[in-house]
C-alpha positions in Angstrom: -6.2 54.5 112.6 -8.4 52.0 114.3 -8.3 48.2 114.3 -11.3 45.9 114.4 -12.5 42.5 113.3 -13.4 42.3 109.6 -17.1 41.6 108.7 -18.8 40.7 105.5 -19.7 44.4 105.1 -15.9 45.0 104.4 -15.9 42.7 101.4 -16.0 45.5 98.8 -13.1 47.4 100.4 -11.0 44.2 100.9 -11.7 43.1 97.3 -10.7 46.6 96.1 -7.4 46.4 98.0 -6.6 42.9 96.8 -7.7 43.2 93.1 -4.7 45.2 91.9 -2.3 43.0 93.8 -3.7 39.9 92.0 -4.0 41.6 88.6 -0.8 43.5 88.5 1.8 41.8 90.7 3.2 38.4 91.5 2.7 39.1 95.3 -0.4 36.9 95.2 -0.3 33.7 93.1 -4.0 34.0 92.4 -4.6 35.0 88.8 -8.2 36.1 89.0 -9.1 38.7 91.6 -12.0 37.5 93.8 -15.1 39.6 93.3 -17.1 41.1 96.2 -19.3 38.0 96.6 -16.2 35.7 96.8 -14.5 38.0 99.3 -17.7 38.1 101.3 -17.7 34.3 101.3 -14.1 34.2 102.4 -14.7 36.5 105.3 -18.0 34.9 106.3 -16.7 31.3 106.3 -13.4 31.7 108.0 -13.1 29.5 111.1 -13.9 31.1 114.5 -10.3 30.5 115.6 -8.7 32.3 112.7 -9.1 36.1 112.9 -9.5 38.5 110.1 -8.8 42.1 111.1 -8.9 45.5 109.3 -7.3 48.8 109.8 -9.4 51.9 109.2 -8.1 55.4 108.7 -10.6 58.2 108.4 -13.5 55.8 107.9 -11.8 53.9 105.0 -10.3 50.5 105.2 -6.5 50.9 104.7 -5.5 47.3 105.0 -6.4 43.8 106.3 -4.7 40.8 107.8 -5.9 37.3 108.5 -4.9 33.9 109.7 -5.7 30.6 108.0 -4.8 27.0 108.6 -1.2 26.3 108.0 -1.7 22.7 106.8 -4.6 20.3 106.9 -3.4 17.7 109.4 -4.5 17.8 113.0 -0.9 18.0 114.3 -0.6 21.5 112.7 -3.5 22.9 114.8 -1.1 25.1 116.8 0.3 26.8 113.7 -1.3 29.4 111.5 -0.5 30.9 108.2 -0.8 34.7 108.1 -1.3 37.3 105.4 -1.5 41.1 105.2 -2.5 43.4 102.4 -2.4 47.2 102.5 -4.2 49.6 100.2 -1.7 51.3 97.8 -2.4 54.8 99.2 -1.6 53.6 102.7 1.6 51.7 102.1 4.8 52.7 104.0 2.7 54.3 106.7 2.9 51.5 109.3 -0.5 49.9 108.5 1.0 46.5 107.7 3.2 46.4 110.8 0.2 47.5 113.0 -2.1 44.9 111.5 0.5 42.1 111.9 1.3 43.0 115.5 -2.3 42.9 116.4 -2.9 39.6 114.5 0.1 37.9 116.0 -0.9 39.1 119.5 -4.4 37.6 119.1 -3.0 34.3 117.8 -0.6 34.1 120.7 -3.4 34.7 123.2 -5.5 32.1 121.5 -2.8 29.5 122.1 -1.0 29.3 118.7 2.7 28.5 118.9 3.9 29.5 115.5 2.8 31.7 112.6 4.1 31.1 109.1 4.1 33.3 106.0 5.1 32.7 102.4 6.5 35.6 100.3 6.7 35.5 96.5 10.1 36.8 95.5 11.3 39.4 94.8 9.4 41.4 97.3 11.8 43.5 99.5 9.0 45.4 101.2 7.2 42.3 102.4 10.5 40.7 103.5 11.3 43.9 105.5 7.8 43.9 107.1 8.0 40.3 108.2 11.4 40.8 109.7 10.3 44.0 111.5 7.5 42.1 113.3 9.7 39.2 114.4 9.6 36.6 111.5 12.8 34.8 110.5 13.4 33.1 107.2 13.2 29.3 107.2 14.0 28.7 103.5 13.2 29.3 99.9 11.3 27.1 97.5 12.6 27.7 94.0 10.3 28.2 91.0 7.2 27.5 93.1 4.8 29.7 91.2 4.4 30.6 87.5 2.7 34.0 86.9 3.1 36.6 84.2 5.1 34.1 82.2 7.8 34.0 84.8 8.8 31.5 87.5 8.8 32.9 91.1 10.6 31.6 94.2 8.8 31.7 97.5 10.6 32.5 100.8 9.0 31.0 103.9 9.1 32.8 107.3 8.1 31.8 110.8 7.4 33.7 114.0 7.4 32.2 117.5 4.1 33.0 119.3 4.4 30.9 122.4 6.3 28.3 124.3 6.7 24.8 122.9 5.1 23.2 126.0 2.4 20.6 126.0 -0.8 22.6 125.4 -3.7 22.2 127.8 -6.2 22.7 125.0 -6.6 23.5 121.4 -6.4 27.2 120.3 -9.3 29.2 121.6 -11.9 30.8 119.3 -11.4 34.5 118.9 -14.8 35.3 120.3 -14.0 33.4 123.5 -11.0 35.7 124.3 -11.6 38.2 127.1 -12.5 41.6 125.7 -9.5 43.0 127.5 -7.2 40.8 125.4 -8.9 42.0 122.2 -8.7 45.7 123.3 -5.0 45.2 124.1 -4.3 43.7 120.7 -6.2 46.5 118.9 -4.5 49.3 120.9 -2.2 51.1 118.6 1.1 52.3 119.9 1.3 55.9 118.7 5.0 56.2 119.5 
């Protein structure tokens, strides 16, 4: 498995991973799966300080993870919301954990202090994944989403990425990180 930054050329693979999650599960609260053009737009328009990464296995994208803005107000600029999706054939093989560890490491080196994730419930696998990479539950919002004629709760999780000091500057853009930092984040622990 190799990790790398996502590009618009990955749109078809990412859309294929995400479509069955949207169409058949309540894991995503989207109800219409984005097509390849929409996925291309999402990848292509993400801010320079919010990485999208993919895991490839045997030349095939096995999963992806990305960061987005946590909230719209300026005071939230040191926080990021994170998401990971893994292809059905690659689940339970460590892909999600590997992607998250790399993403969280990049965010920490960029200067983010907290990562947040929302998990539509029930979703034992996602809860276990988030706990395994260092997230702790902060609370549950009840009946937050309505999909497939059912109300779903959402559990919120946070992960500390850095000290709560007074930052010297806003988070750094991904492409401004030293290559050694990116290589270290993308190095996969084979143990």
